[in-house]
N, C-alpha and C positions, 0 to 999 in steps of 0.2 A: 066901284069897279077897279079903279087904279089901286086902291088899298089891297084888294084881294090879290092882284097880280104882284104887287110888291111883297106881300106876306108870303105868297107861294114861292116867288123867286128867292127870297131870303132863306126860307126854309130849305129849299133844294140846295142852295149854296152852302149853308151851314152843315147840312147833312153830308154833302160831298167832302167838305174840308175835314170833317171829323172822321170820315172813313178812309182818308188817304193814308197809305202806308201804316197800318195799325201796329205792325210789329217793330217799328223803328222808334226808338226813344229819342225825343228831341234833345238836341245838344244845348246844354245850359250856357249862359253867357260867360261862365267862369270855367269852361272846359277847354283844354288845349286842343281838342278835336275841332274847334272852330278853324284852326289853322292847318288842318291835315292837308298835306300836299305842298306845304311851304318849301321854298327854295332856300338854300344856305346863303344865297345872295340877298335875302330880304331880312335885314337886321331887325326891323320892327317886329315881324312875325316870329322870328326865332326868339327874340327877347320875350315876347308875350308867352310863347310856349314854355320857355325855361322858367319864367316867373310863376307859372301855374303848376309846375311839376311838384310831386311830393317832396317835402323837405326844402321847398323854395325859400323858407324863412332863414335857412342856414346858408344861403347862397351869398358868396362874397362878390363874385364877378364871373363874367363869361366872355369868351372871345370867339370870333368866327374866322376861319381860314378857308375861304372858298376855293382857292387854287389847290389846296391839299384835301378838300372835302372833309374838313375837320372842325369840330366844335370842342372848345376847352371850357370846362366848368369848374370853378373854384369854390370850395365850401369852407366854412369856418371850422375851427378845431373841435367844437362841440359835436359836429356831425360825424367825425371820424369813428365814433363808437358804432355807428350804423353803416359804415362804408359799403359793405358787401350788398346790403339790402338797397341802399341808394343807387349803387352802380347798376345792379340788375334792373331795378324799377325804371330809373331814368334813361338808361341806354335803350331799353325796350320802347319806352315812349318816344324817344328821339328818332330811333330807326323806323318806327311806325309812322310818325308824323312828318318828318322832313325827308323830302324826296332824294336829295343828292349828297348825302353824307356817307362816308365810308368808315369813319372812326370818330370816337368821342374820348377825350381825355378828361379824367376826373382828378382834381387835386384836393387832398385832405392834408393840411399841414405840410409835412415833408414827404408824404406818400403820394405817388402818382400812378394811376392806372389808365392804360390806353386800351379801349375796348373796340374791336373791329366788328363791322357789320356781320362778317362771317361767324364770329364767336356767338353773337346773339341768334343768328340763323340756326346754328348748331344746337344751341340751348333749347330752341323751340322746334326741333327737327320734325316733330309730328303735327305742328300747327303752323299755318301760314299767318303769323301774327301781324304781318304788314298789311293784310287786307281787312283787319278788324277796324270797324268804323264806329264802334260803341265803346265808350270809356269803361263802363261797368264790365263788359266782356274782357277787355284788356286787363283790368284790375284782377279779375278772376284767374286768368292764366298766369299772371305774374305771381299772384299769391301761391298758386300751386307749385311753381318753380322754387320760390323762396322757402317753402316748407319742406322741399325735397333736399335733404342735406347732401345726397350723392350728386345731384345736379349742380349744387352750389360748389362743392369741392372740385368737380370736374371743370367747371367754368373758370375757376381761379387758379388752375394748375399752370 
């Protein structure tokens, strides 16, 4: 008798768990989306996010300036060849994931680019990219913008 009750209970529980939020992709352990909503005051979370961003292997250093709502990210010289792609991709990620930043500065050798949240908002004027909670969806919209040469040109004016 107890076996039947346990089997039925487990079956119901497993069925329920499998049916929960079927359209939501689970976040992998290596996804920066684990830290969505992080504060610039949390050095550990911001560090984890930055170390999971595309081109993280080319990262030299990063600094947080909570009073200025600023993150500074420094890359090695090899990554300067892809600077525009890295800037658009990583600023989109950072403004999506970190709650209270207003600007991100990227250093590539002797070149420095400061990107304001308003710049990224304007780039995605037709999409509320900050509400995206799925990494694959964010990658898709970033890819579309990177492939649009007019958007890229306007972004870096």
